[in-house]
N, C-alpha and C positions, 0 to 999 in steps of 0.2 A: 504493500500500500504506500502511495506517495505521501511524503511528509511535507505539508505546506504551512506549517506553523510559522508565526511571525518571528523573524530574526532581525538583527540589527547590524548595520555596517557603520563603523566609525571612519569618517572620511578625513583626508589630509587637511581639510578646512575646519575641522573640529565639530562638524555636524554629525548627528547620529541618525541614520536613515533606516526606517523600518521597511522590511520587505518580506515577500513570500516567494519561495523559489521551488520550482519543480525541475528535477534533473531529467535529462532525456537526450534524444538525438538532436542534431543541428540541421540547418541553421535554427538557432533558438529564437524565441519571440520575447520581446520586451515591450510591456504596455506602459505608455506614458500618459498619465491622466491629465485632467483639465484644471482650470483655475479654481482653487478652493475645494477641489474634489479629493477623494482618497481612493486607496486601492481596493476598497470593498464595494465599489460600484458594480452595476449590472454587467457592463461590458467587460470589465476586468475579470470578474468571476467567471463569466461565460467563456471567455477566451482561454482562461486557465483550464477549465474543464475540457474544452475541445482539444487543447494541447495534450492533456493527460491521456485522453482517449487515443491520440495518435502516437504517444510516447515521445512527444516533443519537449525540449527544454523550454521553460517559460519563467519569466520574472515579472512581478508587479511590485510596485513600491510607492511610498509616500515621499514627496518632496519635503524638504525641511519646512516647518511651519504648517504642514498639512498632516491630517490623520494622526498616526502614532509616532511620527518622527519628531525629533527635537526642534526647538525654536518656536517662535510665534509667527503667525502669518504676516503681520504688519512689518516685521523685520526683513522679510524676504523680497526678492526681486528676480527678474528673468535670468540674469547671469548666475545667481546662486542656484536656481532650480536646474539650469542647464549643467552646472558643475555637479550637482547631485546625480543627474542622469548619467553623465559621463563616468562618474565614480562607480556607479552601480554596474554599468556595462563593462568597465575595465576590471573590476574586482570580482564580479559574480558570474560572468559569462566567458565563454571561450569561442573564438572565431567570429566571423561576421554574423550579425543578428538582423532579424526583421523587426523594425521598429514600428509599433502601432501607436500613433499619437492621436489623442482625442482633444479637439479644441485647442487650448493652450499647449497641450502635448504635441500637437502638430508643429507649432513654432519650435518647441524644444527639440523635436525630432530633426527639424531642418538645421538647427544649430549643431546638434550632435553630428549629423551627416556631413556638414561643412567642416567641422573640426577634426573628425576622425573617420573619414570615409572607408578606411580599410576595415573597420569594424561593422560596416553596414552592408547587408546582403540585399535589402530592399526596404521600401517605406509603404505603409498603409496609413492614410490620414483621414480622420473622421471629423468633418466640420472644422478643418484646420483654421487656426486664428493667428497667423503670423502678424507681428508688428501691431497687435491690437492695442497696446498701451498708448501708442502714438496715433494710429490711424482711426481707431474707434473711440477710445476714451478721451484723450487730449483733444482730438479734433471735434468732439461733440460737446465739450465743456463750454458753458457760457462764460462771460467775463467774471461773474460773481464766483463761479466754481473755480476758475483758474486763480483768482485772487485768494480765495480761501485755501486752496492747495498750497500756494506759495507762502502764505502767511502762517497758516496753522499746521502745515505739513501733511494734511490729509483732508479728503472729502468722503462722504458716504454716498454710495450709489444703490438704488433699490435693486432687489434681486427677486426673480421668480422662484428661486430655489431655497429661500429661507431669509435669514437676517441680511440687512444691507451689507454691501461690500465696502470695507474700508480701503480706499485707494490712496496710497501715500505719494508724497512728492518724490521719495526715493524710488518707488516703483516706476513712475513716469520718466524721471530723468535717467535712471540706470537703463531702462528699456531702450533708450536711444543708442546705447552702445551695442545692442544686439539685434538691430533691424536686419531683416534678410531679404526684403523686397527692393532694396536700393541698389544692389549689386548682383551680377549674374550668379545663378546657381546651376552648376553642371553636375548631373548625377548619372553615372554609367549603369546603375542598377535599376530594376523595375520600380516604378512609383505608381500608387493608386490613390486617388482622391475620392472620398465618398462624401456626399452632401445631401441634406434634405432641402426640398424646395420651400418648406414651411418653417425653416429655422429662423427664429426671431432674434437670436443672439449673434449668429454669423451669417450674413447674407450670402446667397449663392454666388454673387459677383466676386466675393473673395476667392472662392475656389476656381472660378474662371480666370481671375487674375493670376493665381498660382499656376494654373495649367499653361498659361501663356508665358509666364516668367521663367519657370524651371525648364532647363534644357536637358535632353537625354533621349536615348533611343527607344524607351519603353515607358511612356507616361500616359495615363488615362484618367478621366474623370467620369464618375457615375453620379447623376443627380436623381434622387428618389422623390417622386411627386408626393407632397403632403407629409413627408417625414419631418419631424421637428429636431431640435438641437440634441435631444437625448439620444436619438438614433438607436433606440434600445428595444424596439418591439421585435417579435420573433423573426419577421422577415428581414429587418435591418441587421440583426445579429447574424443571420445566415449570410447576408451579403458581406459582412466583415470577415467571417471565417472563409468564405469563398475567395475573397480578395487575398487573404493570407496564403491560401493554398495556391492560387494562381501566381502570386509573387514568388513563392517558394519554388514552384516548378520552373518558372522562367529564369529565376536567379541561378538555378543549378545548371542551366544550359548556356549561360552567358560566360 
């Protein structure tokens, strides 16, 4: 029986990252969750179960300030969470991995793939939200919100998923160091973008922009009519596992 109890990884940056790992064959799968989400979400658990059925290696984890990991959310930023992901991949996996990034996890996946392409076999991104701190949050703030952010160090944004999001000045300013849509992205491995047409958090135009921005020999976008940002109903979950299987098959022949 596979042991997927929570374990922790102490990183070189001094953060303690909670994770669950399934050992198995490669290429392994690493799930990268979204903004303020944790590794116990529907997609992460479903993909772990699918990997176990196939005997595939799989890792899901919490960024610092998320879930069971150390730190507080308001202390974190995109660069920190990308470092967490790279530490997990470097320390807990072997060989190239298939990265499955959900929402913010899509942005993190792109940063990982840009920084350490030798450890990436392919990308599957669900409602990917690259550069959202700049292009979605900062761009949508009115003058009062921008002034409050600069003076008080944070603003609260309403959320459909629970308590308001505390958005810090540090998150916005540090995010500008990690933008991925301003410079070319060249990926030699297969890439799949999955997007719901009814997503109210990440418009489908973002996925279309990504499709046009990323260069490579094997890049595709699937838009599901009426699917929302969660992308977690049975049909959507099947689409994710099918995309992973397709990327796995195509990565092995490239």
